py3Dmol code that shows the C-alpha trace and the ligand (Angstrom):
import py3Dmol

protein = """\
ATOM      1  CA  MET A   1      -2.708 -15.473  -1.608  1.00  0.00           C
ATOM      2  CA  LYS A   2      -3.771 -12.047  -2.302  1.00  0.00           C
ATOM      3  CA  ARG A   3      -6.443 -11.903  -4.963  1.00  0.00           C
ATOM      4  CA  PRO A   4      -5.475  -9.873  -8.089  1.00  0.00           C
ATOM      5  CA  LEU A   5      -7.506  -6.501  -8.442  1.00  0.00           C
ATOM      6  CA  LEU A   6      -8.275  -5.429 -12.015  1.00  0.00           C
ATOM      7  CA  ALA A   7      -9.701  -1.724 -12.360  1.00  0.00           C
ATOM      8  CA  GLY A   8     -11.380  -0.661 -15.626  1.00  0.00           C
ATOM      9  CA  ASN A   9     -10.932   3.099 -15.754  1.00  0.00           C
ATOM     10  CA  TRP A  10     -13.589   4.124 -18.720  1.00  0.00           C
ATOM     11  CA  LYS A  11     -12.291   7.595 -18.651  1.00  0.00           C
ATOM     12  CA  MET A  12     -14.556  10.005 -20.615  1.00  0.00           C
ATOM     13  CA  HIS A  13     -16.266   7.239 -22.770  1.00  0.00           C
ATOM     14  CA  LEU A  14     -19.594   5.360 -23.192  1.00  0.00           C
ATOM     15  CA  THR A  15     -23.314   6.428 -23.253  1.00  0.00           C
ATOM     16  CA  LEU A  16     -25.672   5.102 -20.615  1.00  0.00           C
ATOM     17  CA  ALA A  17     -26.578   2.269 -22.971  1.00  0.00           C
ATOM     18  CA  GLU A  18     -22.867   1.291 -23.877  1.00  0.00           C
ATOM     19  CA  ALA A  19     -22.128   1.390 -20.292  1.00  0.00           C
ATOM     20  CA  ARG A  20     -24.845  -0.736 -19.017  1.00  0.00           C
ATOM     21  CA  ALA A  21     -24.155  -3.140 -21.890  1.00  0.00           C
ATOM     22  CA  LEU A  22     -20.456  -3.376 -21.062  1.00  0.00           C
ATOM     23  CA  ALA A  23     -21.309  -3.773 -17.370  1.00  0.00           C
ATOM     24  CA  SER A  24     -23.730  -6.270 -17.855  1.00  0.00           C
ATOM     25  CA  LEU A  25     -21.292  -8.423 -19.714  1.00  0.00           C
ATOM     26  CA  VAL A  26     -18.568  -8.040 -17.136  1.00  0.00           C
ATOM     27  CA  ALA A  27     -21.053  -8.713 -14.417  1.00  0.00           C
ATOM     28  CA  ALA A  28     -21.891 -12.080 -16.071  1.00  0.00           C
ATOM     29  CA  ALA A  29     -18.327 -13.127 -16.625  1.00  0.00           C
ATOM     30  CA  SER A  30     -17.483 -12.306 -13.017  1.00  0.00           C
ATOM     31  CA  ARG A  31     -19.265 -15.422 -11.851  1.00  0.00           C
ATOM     32  CA  GLU A  32     -16.133 -17.297 -13.387  1.00  0.00           C
ATOM     33  CA  LEU A  33     -13.660 -14.893 -12.253  1.00  0.00           C
ATOM     34  CA  SER A  34     -14.289 -15.303  -8.330  1.00  0.00           C
ATOM     35  CA  GLU A  35     -10.430 -15.432  -7.832  1.00  0.00           C
ATOM     36  CA  ALA A  36      -9.984 -11.764  -8.791  1.00  0.00           C
ATOM     37  CA  ASP A  37     -11.534  -8.547  -7.533  1.00  0.00           C
ATOM     38  CA  LEU A  38     -13.248  -6.280 -10.295  1.00  0.00           C
ATOM     39  CA  VAL A  39     -13.818  -2.726 -10.188  1.00  0.00           C
ATOM     40  CA  LEU A  40     -15.529  -0.623 -13.021  1.00  0.00           C
ATOM     41  CA  ILE A  41     -14.985   2.989 -13.110  1.00  0.00           C
ATOM     42  CA  PRO A  42     -17.429   4.681 -15.349  1.00  0.00           C
ATOM     43  CA  PRO A  43     -17.928   8.603 -15.905  1.00  0.00           C
ATOM     44  CA  PHE A  44     -19.877  10.230 -13.083  1.00  0.00           C
ATOM     45  CA  THR A  45     -23.005  10.305 -15.579  1.00  0.00           C
ATOM     46  CA  ALA A  46     -23.199   6.446 -15.767  1.00  0.00           C
ATOM     47  CA  LEU A  47     -22.648   5.353 -12.140  1.00  0.00           C
ATOM     48  CA  ALA A  48     -26.278   4.683 -11.398  1.00  0.00           C
ATOM     49  CA  GLU A  49     -26.703   2.643 -14.755  1.00  0.00           C
ATOM     50  CA  VAL A  50     -23.563   0.605 -13.969  1.00  0.00           C
ATOM     51  CA  ARG A  51     -24.644   0.226 -10.492  1.00  0.00           C
ATOM     52  CA  GLY A  52     -27.873  -1.358 -11.446  1.00  0.00           C
ATOM     53  CA  ALA A  53     -26.097  -3.512 -14.018  1.00  0.00           C
ATOM     54  CA  ILE A  54     -23.768  -4.982 -11.548  1.00  0.00           C
ATOM     55  CA  ALA A  55     -26.170  -5.554  -8.870  1.00  0.00           C
ATOM     56  CA  GLY A  56     -26.212  -9.038  -7.419  1.00  0.00           C
ATOM     57  CA  SER A  57     -22.652  -9.490  -8.887  1.00  0.00           C
ATOM     58  CA  ALA A  58     -19.098  -9.395  -7.067  1.00  0.00           C
ATOM     59  CA  VAL A  59     -18.129  -6.447  -9.368  1.00  0.00           C
ATOM     60  CA  ALA A  60     -17.498  -3.253  -7.473  1.00  0.00           C
ATOM     61  CA  LEU A  61     -17.973   0.587  -8.769  1.00  0.00           C
ATOM     62  CA  GLY A  62     -15.502   3.311  -8.545  1.00  0.00           C
ATOM     63  CA  GLY A  63     -15.437   7.055  -9.332  1.00  0.00           C
ATOM     64  CA  GLN A  64     -12.695   8.619 -11.308  1.00  0.00           C
ATOM     65  CA  ASP A  65     -12.048  11.560  -9.367  1.00  0.00           C
ATOM     66  CA  LEU A  66     -13.568  13.713  -6.333  1.00  0.00           C
ATOM     67  CA  PHE A  67     -13.367  17.070  -4.547  1.00  0.00           C
ATOM     68  CA  TRP A  68     -11.898  16.995  -1.003  1.00  0.00           C
ATOM     69  CA  GLU A  69     -14.751  18.872   0.580  1.00  0.00           C
ATOM     70  CA  ASP A  70     -17.518  16.815   1.797  1.00  0.00           C
ATOM     71  CA  LYS A  71     -20.418  19.310   0.746  1.00  0.00           C
ATOM     72  CA  GLY A  72     -20.607  22.844  -0.212  1.00  0.00           C
ATOM     73  CA  ALA A  73     -20.787  25.490  -3.208  1.00  0.00           C
ATOM     74  CA  PHE A  74     -18.489  23.837  -5.621  1.00  0.00           C
ATOM     75  CA  THR A  75     -20.393  23.694  -8.841  1.00  0.00           C
ATOM     76  CA  GLY A  76     -19.067  20.739 -11.082  1.00  0.00           C
ATOM     77  CA  GLU A  77     -17.487  18.632  -8.368  1.00  0.00           C
ATOM     78  CA  VAL A  78     -18.414  15.749  -6.714  1.00  0.00           C
ATOM     79  CA  SER A  79     -17.568  14.548  -3.071  1.00  0.00           C
ATOM     80  CA  ALA A  80     -16.495  11.473  -1.505  1.00  0.00           C
ATOM     81  CA  PRO A  81     -19.968  10.942   0.569  1.00  0.00           C
ATOM     82  CA  LEU A  82     -21.872  11.506  -2.926  1.00  0.00           C
ATOM     83  CA  LEU A  83     -19.655   8.969  -4.464  1.00  0.00           C
ATOM     84  CA  LYS A  84     -20.145   6.478  -1.508  1.00  0.00           C
ATOM     85  CA  ASP A  85     -24.042   7.311  -1.849  1.00  0.00           C
ATOM     86  CA  ALA A  86     -23.958   6.441  -5.657  1.00  0.00           C
ATOM     87  CA  GLY A  87     -22.453   3.105  -4.678  1.00  0.00           C
ATOM     88  CA  CYS A  88     -18.872   3.348  -4.966  1.00  0.00           C
ATOM     89  CA  ASP A  89     -16.370   1.526  -3.145  1.00  0.00           C
ATOM     90  CA  TYR A  90     -13.222   2.872  -4.932  1.00  0.00           C
ATOM     91  CA  VAL A  91     -11.994   6.329  -6.377  1.00  0.00           C
ATOM     92  CA  VAL A  92      -9.149   7.062  -8.631  1.00  0.00           C
ATOM     93  CA  ILE A  93      -6.963  10.141  -7.333  1.00  0.00           C
ATOM     94  CA  GLY A  94      -3.939  11.666  -9.126  1.00  0.00           C
ATOM     95  CA  HIS A  95      -4.368  10.211 -12.447  1.00  0.00           C
ATOM     96  CA  SER A  96      -1.802  11.322 -14.492  1.00  0.00           C
ATOM     97  CA  GLU A  97      -4.265  12.770 -17.040  1.00  0.00           C
ATOM     98  CA  ARG A  98      -5.846  15.011 -14.066  1.00  0.00           C
ATOM     99  CA  ARG A  99      -2.351  15.891 -13.098  1.00  0.00           C
ATOM    100  CA  LEU A 100      -1.525  16.947 -16.755  1.00  0.00           C
ATOM    101  CA  HIS A 101      -4.706  18.674 -17.877  1.00  0.00           C
ATOM    102  CA  PHE A 102      -6.363  19.853 -14.589  1.00  0.00           C
ATOM    103  CA  GLY A 103      -3.555  20.796 -12.222  1.00  0.00           C
ATOM    104  CA  GLU A 104      -3.548  18.086  -9.636  1.00  0.00           C
ATOM    105  CA  THR A 105      -0.666  17.982  -7.355  1.00  0.00           C
ATOM    106  CA  ASP A 106       0.576  16.011  -4.826  1.00  0.00           C
ATOM    107  CA  ALA A 107      -0.913  18.593  -2.054  1.00  0.00           C
ATOM    108  CA  SER A 108      -4.259  18.094  -3.820  1.00  0.00           C
ATOM    109  CA  VAL A 109      -3.907  14.142  -4.070  1.00  0.00           C
ATOM    110  CA  ASN A 110      -3.270  14.181  -0.389  1.00  0.00           C
ATOM    111  CA  ARG A 111      -6.522  16.245   0.752  1.00  0.00           C
ATOM    112  CA  LYS A 112      -8.585  13.829  -1.844  1.00  0.00           C
ATOM    113  CA  THR A 113      -6.995  10.843  -0.472  1.00  0.00           C
ATOM    114  CA  LYS A 114      -8.021  11.866   2.985  1.00  0.00           C
ATOM    115  CA  ALA A 115     -11.503  12.695   1.971  1.00  0.00           C
ATOM    116  CA  ALA A 116     -11.740   9.437   0.508  1.00  0.00           C
ATOM    117  CA  LEU A 117     -10.766   7.565   3.497  1.00  0.00           C
ATOM    118  CA  ARG A 118     -12.988   9.734   5.841  1.00  0.00           C
ATOM    119  CA  ALA A 119     -16.075   8.645   3.614  1.00  0.00           C
ATOM    120  CA  GLY A 120     -15.313   4.939   3.724  1.00  0.00           C
ATOM    121  CA  LEU A 121     -13.803   4.861   0.168  1.00  0.00           C
ATOM    122  CA  ALA A 122     -10.776   2.879  -1.037  1.00  0.00           C
ATOM    123  CA  PRO A 123      -8.534   5.492  -2.782  1.00  0.00           C
ATOM    124  CA  ILE A 124      -6.554   4.272  -5.793  1.00  0.00           C
ATOM    125  CA  VAL A 125      -3.757   6.757  -5.866  1.00  0.00           C
ATOM    126  CA  CYS A 126      -1.926   7.134  -9.051  1.00  0.00           C
ATOM    127  CA  VAL A 127       1.888   7.802  -9.210  1.00  0.00           C
ATOM    128  CA  GLY A 128       4.198   7.315 -12.100  1.00  0.00           C
ATOM    129  CA  GLU A 129       7.056   9.365 -13.890  1.00  0.00           C
ATOM    130  CA  THR A 130       7.149  10.997 -17.163  1.00  0.00           C
ATOM    131  CA  LEU A 131       9.300   9.604 -20.052  1.00  0.00           C
ATOM    132  CA  GLU A 132      11.599  12.650 -19.543  1.00  0.00           C
ATOM    133  CA  GLU A 133      11.992  11.799 -15.870  1.00  0.00           C
ATOM    134  CA  ARG A 134      12.638   8.195 -16.752  1.00  0.00           C
ATOM    135  CA  GLU A 135      15.353   9.088 -19.046  1.00  0.00           C
ATOM    136  CA  ALA A 136      17.038  11.469 -16.703  1.00  0.00           C
ATOM    137  CA  GLY A 137      17.121   8.619 -14.201  1.00  0.00           C
ATOM    138  CA  ARG A 138      14.738  10.194 -11.846  1.00  0.00           C
ATOM    139  CA  THR A 139      11.921   7.516 -11.718  1.00  0.00           C
ATOM    140  CA  MET A 140      12.403   6.476  -8.121  1.00  0.00           C
ATOM    141  CA  GLU A 141      12.724  10.353  -6.798  1.00  0.00           C
ATOM    142  CA  ARG A 142       9.600  11.188  -8.781  1.00  0.00           C
ATOM    143  CA  VAL A 143       7.622   8.229  -7.283  1.00  0.00           C
ATOM    144  CA  LEU A 144       9.141   8.746  -3.783  1.00  0.00           C
ATOM    145  CA  THR A 145       7.888  12.340  -3.817  1.00  0.00           C
ATOM    146  CA  GLN A 146       4.352  11.342  -5.197  1.00  0.00           C
ATOM    147  CA  ILE A 147       3.863   8.739  -2.312  1.00  0.00           C
ATOM    148  CA  ARG A 148       5.376  10.763   0.431  1.00  0.00           C
ATOM    149  CA  ASP A 149       3.378  13.845  -0.136  1.00  0.00           C
ATOM    150  CA  GLY A 150       0.223  12.156  -1.578  1.00  0.00           C
ATOM    151  CA  LEU A 151       0.207   9.875   1.506  1.00  0.00           C
ATOM    152  CA  ASP A 152       1.187  12.243   4.114  1.00  0.00           C
ATOM    153  CA  GLY A 153      -0.343  12.283   7.387  1.00  0.00           C
ATOM    154  CA  LEU A 154      -2.133   8.708   6.777  1.00  0.00           C
ATOM    155  CA  GLY A 155      -2.092   6.366   9.841  1.00  0.00           C
ATOM    156  CA  ARG A 156      -1.352   2.640   9.679  1.00  0.00           C
ATOM    157  CA  GLU A 157      -4.913   1.641   9.629  1.00  0.00           C
ATOM    158  CA  ASP A 158      -5.582   3.857   6.714  1.00  0.00           C
ATOM    159  CA  MET A 159      -3.051   2.014   4.688  1.00  0.00           C
ATOM    160  CA  ASP A 160      -5.341  -1.167   4.678  1.00  0.00           C
ATOM    161  CA  ARG A 161      -7.688   0.865   2.346  1.00  0.00           C
ATOM    162  CA  VAL A 162      -5.071   2.617   0.303  1.00  0.00           C
ATOM    163  CA  VAL A 163      -4.405   1.132  -3.168  1.00  0.00           C
ATOM    164  CA  ILE A 164      -1.443   2.648  -5.011  1.00  0.00           C
ATOM    165  CA  ALA A 165      -1.452   2.289  -8.705  1.00  0.00           C
ATOM    166  CA  TYR A 166       1.982   2.677 -10.416  1.00  0.00           C
ATOM    167  CA  GLU A 167       1.258   4.344 -13.969  1.00  0.00           C
ATOM    168  CA  PRO A 168       4.472   5.394 -16.044  1.00  0.00           C
ATOM    169  CA  VAL A 169       2.824   8.418 -17.897  1.00  0.00           C
ATOM    170  CA  TRP A 170       4.822   7.217 -20.965  1.00  0.00           C
ATOM    171  CA  ALA A 171       3.022   3.967 -21.053  1.00  0.00           C
ATOM    172  CA  ILE A 172      -0.688   5.266 -20.693  1.00  0.00           C
ATOM    173  CA  GLY A 173      -2.477   4.797 -23.788  1.00  0.00           C
ATOM    174  CA  THR A 174       0.549   4.663 -25.733  1.00  0.00           C
ATOM    175  CA  GLY A 175       0.279   0.863 -26.408  1.00  0.00           C
ATOM    176  CA  ARG A 176       4.017   0.611 -24.868  1.00  0.00           C
ATOM    177  CA  ASN A 177       3.602  -1.012 -21.576  1.00  0.00           C
ATOM    178  CA  ALA A 178       6.669  -1.005 -18.961  1.00  0.00           C
ATOM    179  CA  THR A 179       8.153  -4.273 -19.072  1.00  0.00           C
ATOM    180  CA  PRO A 180       7.524  -6.851 -16.154  1.00  0.00           C
ATOM    181  CA  ASP A 181      11.152  -5.924 -14.841  1.00  0.00           C
ATOM    182  CA  GLN A 182      10.841  -2.184 -15.170  1.00  0.00           C
ATOM    183  CA  ALA A 183       7.348  -2.358 -13.513  1.00  0.00           C
ATOM    184  CA  GLU A 184       8.531  -4.725 -10.686  1.00  0.00           C
ATOM    185  CA  ASP A 185      11.605  -2.673 -10.031  1.00  0.00           C
ATOM    186  CA  VAL A 186       9.133   0.496  -9.024  1.00  0.00           C
ATOM    187  CA  HIS A 187       6.501  -1.846  -7.403  1.00  0.00           C
ATOM    188  CA  ARG A 188       9.204  -3.051  -5.134  1.00  0.00           C
ATOM    189  CA  PHE A 189      10.617   0.159  -4.405  1.00  0.00           C
ATOM    190  CA  ILE A 190       7.125   1.468  -3.347  1.00  0.00           C
ATOM    191  CA  ARG A 191       6.514  -1.626  -1.189  1.00  0.00           C
ATOM    192  CA  ARG A 192       9.732  -1.070   0.666  1.00  0.00           C
ATOM    193  CA  ARG A 193       8.888   2.652   1.287  1.00  0.00           C
ATOM    194  CA  ILE A 194       5.507   1.447   2.766  1.00  0.00           C
ATOM    195  CA  GLU A 195       7.604  -1.105   4.939  1.00  0.00           C
ATOM    196  CA  GLU A 196       9.850   1.605   6.370  1.00  0.00           C
ATOM    197  CA  LYS A 197       7.071   3.944   7.154  1.00  0.00           C
ATOM    198  CA  TYR A 198       4.273   1.616   8.421  1.00  0.00           C
ATOM    199  CA  GLY A 199       6.036  -1.802   8.939  1.00  0.00           C
ATOM    200  CA  ASN A 200       6.130  -5.269   7.386  1.00  0.00           C
ATOM    201  CA  GLY A 201       2.509  -5.962   7.714  1.00  0.00           C
ATOM    202  CA  ALA A 202       1.196  -2.960   5.858  1.00  0.00           C
ATOM    203  CA  ALA A 203       3.829  -3.670   3.208  1.00  0.00           C
ATOM    204  CA  SER A 204       2.804  -7.095   2.593  1.00  0.00           C
ATOM    205  CA  CYS A 205      -0.989  -6.451   2.476  1.00  0.00           C
ATOM    206  CA  ALA A 206      -0.670  -3.130   0.331  1.00  0.00           C
ATOM    207  CA  ILE A 207      -2.227  -3.459  -2.856  1.00  0.00           C
ATOM    208  CA  ILE A 208      -0.080  -2.111  -5.606  1.00  0.00           C
ATOM    209  CA  LEU A 209      -1.588  -2.177  -9.488  1.00  0.00           C
ATOM    210  CA  TYR A 210       0.242  -1.558 -12.519  1.00  0.00           C
ATOM    211  CA  GLY A 211      -1.312   0.819 -15.061  1.00  0.00           C
ATOM    212  CA  GLY A 212      -0.284   1.515 -18.656  1.00  0.00           C
ATOM    213  CA  SER A 213      -1.175  -0.357 -21.932  1.00  0.00           C
ATOM    214  CA  VAL A 214      -2.154  -3.288 -20.068  1.00  0.00           C
ATOM    215  CA  LYS A 215      -3.849  -6.058 -22.544  1.00  0.00           C
ATOM    216  CA  PRO A 216      -4.872  -9.712 -22.333  1.00  0.00           C
ATOM    217  CA  ALA A 217      -1.176 -10.493 -23.956  1.00  0.00           C
ATOM    218  CA  ASN A 218       0.852  -8.507 -21.452  1.00  0.00           C
ATOM    219  CA  THR A 219      -1.134  -9.273 -18.176  1.00  0.00           C
ATOM    220  CA  TYR A 220       0.264 -12.722 -17.328  1.00  0.00           C
ATOM    221  CA  SER A 221       3.729 -11.708 -17.506  1.00  0.00           C
ATOM    222  CA  LEU A 222       3.144  -8.630 -15.318  1.00  0.00           C
ATOM    223  CA  LEU A 223       0.928 -10.221 -12.787  1.00  0.00           C
ATOM    224  CA  LYS A 224       3.629 -13.047 -12.209  1.00  0.00           C
ATOM    225  CA  GLU A 225       5.840 -10.498 -10.703  1.00  0.00           C
ATOM    226  CA  LYS A 226       6.269 -10.555  -7.015  1.00  0.00           C
ATOM    227  CA  ASP A 227       5.005  -7.165  -6.270  1.00  0.00           C
ATOM    228  CA  ILE A 228       2.438  -6.464  -8.777  1.00  0.00           C
ATOM    229  CA  ASP A 229      -0.894  -7.023  -7.281  1.00  0.00           C
ATOM    230  CA  GLY A 230      -3.211  -6.146 -10.152  1.00  0.00           C
ATOM    231  CA  ALA A 231      -3.928  -3.777 -12.983  1.00  0.00           C
ATOM    232  CA  LEU A 232      -5.467  -0.323 -13.831  1.00  0.00           C
ATOM    233  CA  VAL A 233      -6.811  -0.674 -17.369  1.00  0.00           C
ATOM    234  CA  GLY A 234      -8.049   2.112 -19.527  1.00  0.00           C
ATOM    235  CA  GLY A 235      -8.487   1.305 -23.145  1.00  0.00           C
ATOM    236  CA  ALA A 236      -8.688  -2.573 -22.786  1.00  0.00           C
ATOM    237  CA  SER A 237     -11.493  -2.184 -20.281  1.00  0.00           C
ATOM    238  CA  LEU A 238     -13.986  -0.675 -22.654  1.00  0.00           C
ATOM    239  CA  GLU A 239     -14.583  -4.060 -24.374  1.00  0.00           C
ATOM    240  CA  ALA A 240     -15.603  -6.659 -22.175  1.00  0.00           C
ATOM    241  CA  GLY A 241     -13.931  -9.458 -24.029  1.00  0.00           C
ATOM    242  CA  SER A 242     -10.447  -8.004 -23.189  1.00  0.00           C
ATOM    243  CA  PHE A 243     -11.350  -6.817 -19.746  1.00  0.00           C
ATOM    244  CA  VAL A 244     -12.303 -10.351 -18.842  1.00  0.00           C
ATOM    245  CA  GLU A 245      -9.384 -11.847 -20.616  1.00  0.00           C
ATOM    246  CA  ILE A 246      -7.019  -9.487 -18.683  1.00  0.00           C
ATOM    247  CA  ALA A 247      -8.796 -10.814 -15.308  1.00  0.00           C
ATOM    248  CA  ARG A 248      -8.291 -14.368 -16.722  1.00  0.00           C
ATOM    249  CA  GLU A 249      -4.722 -13.925 -17.251  1.00  0.00           C
ATOM    250  CA  ALA A 250      -4.118 -11.972 -13.913  1.00  0.00           C
ATOM    251  CA  ILE A 251      -5.514 -14.938 -12.122  1.00  0.00           C
ATOM    252  CA  LYS A 252      -3.137 -17.407 -13.983  1.00  0.00           C
ATOM    253  CA  GLY A 253      -0.286 -15.041 -13.513  1.00  0.00           C
ATOM    254  CA  ARG A 254      -0.874 -14.550  -9.732  1.00  0.00           C
ATOM    255  CA  LYS A 255      -0.943 -18.488  -9.311  1.00  0.00           C
ATOM    256  CA  GLU A 256       2.634 -18.477 -10.850  1.00  0.00           C
ATOM    257  CA  ARG A 257       4.159 -15.647  -8.796  1.00  0.00           C
ATOM    258  CA  GLN A 258       7.616 -15.425  -8.193  1.00  0.00           C
TER     259      GLN A 258
END
"""
ligand_1 = """\
10
PEP
C -5.462 4.364 -17.548
O -6.311 5.008 -17.803
O -4.979 4.404 -16.103
C -4.531 3.687 -18.188
C -3.622 2.787 -17.696
O -4.815 3.654 -19.590
P -4.455 2.630 -20.682
O -4.644 1.050 -20.100
O -5.103 2.974 -21.931
O -2.869 2.933 -20.932
"""
view = py3Dmol.view(width=600, height=400)
view.addModel(protein, "pdb")
view.setStyle({"model": 0}, {"cartoon": {"style": "trace"}})
view.addModel(ligand_1, "xyz")
view.setStyle({"model": 1}, {"stick": {}})
view.zoomTo()
view.show()
């Protein structure tokens, strides 16, 4: 059985002291959550602090973005090798907030994904439709373009490290999550596309997360779905109690997977 993966995206929140306190609580609780994989994704400023706080635990570290070049005169940017050196195993790529506010495109997602893989990071590639696209019946078309172009040129072996996060834009930070049926439809669609391109082995091993207003109360029903392998959690990851509870519910849901 695949272990659920729960990744907490702290976005642009938490001072060093707050980050250390939260990461320490998650690290302590992780001892009783050995059936799940936990990842903390703080702002760049807190990577070192969080790395220290989770040392010796099974909790992993991730970055919120990267630039596709490995090094150079790119003021303000952080590369994949620098993230690796800072202790990261994961990096979020193409989050809808970056697509919306910072001009991220499927082409830049593709370059960043390749940079992450080159450095030995697992990219968490975010895809998802806007409310307008959903209401126009264009959800699958949008997601198909994002995975086709975002993952263009990747080989079969790369797929062992790629994590896909389906995050409907209308569900992020809104308190309105996709229903388990809505999420499962898109997850199944993504898994089938992976199967078509890379085969059955890659599709069944692929980790596909759901993101969008995940909370302790909705995690169990989402994680019971066949193709939902975990969650990318924003707001509810900023409090240790709710993130840990989400992990517990995910483990329960996974065990009763349909
Ligand atoms: C996210 O940041 O990816 C996210 C899903 O946020 P929230 O859980 O707050 O909706």
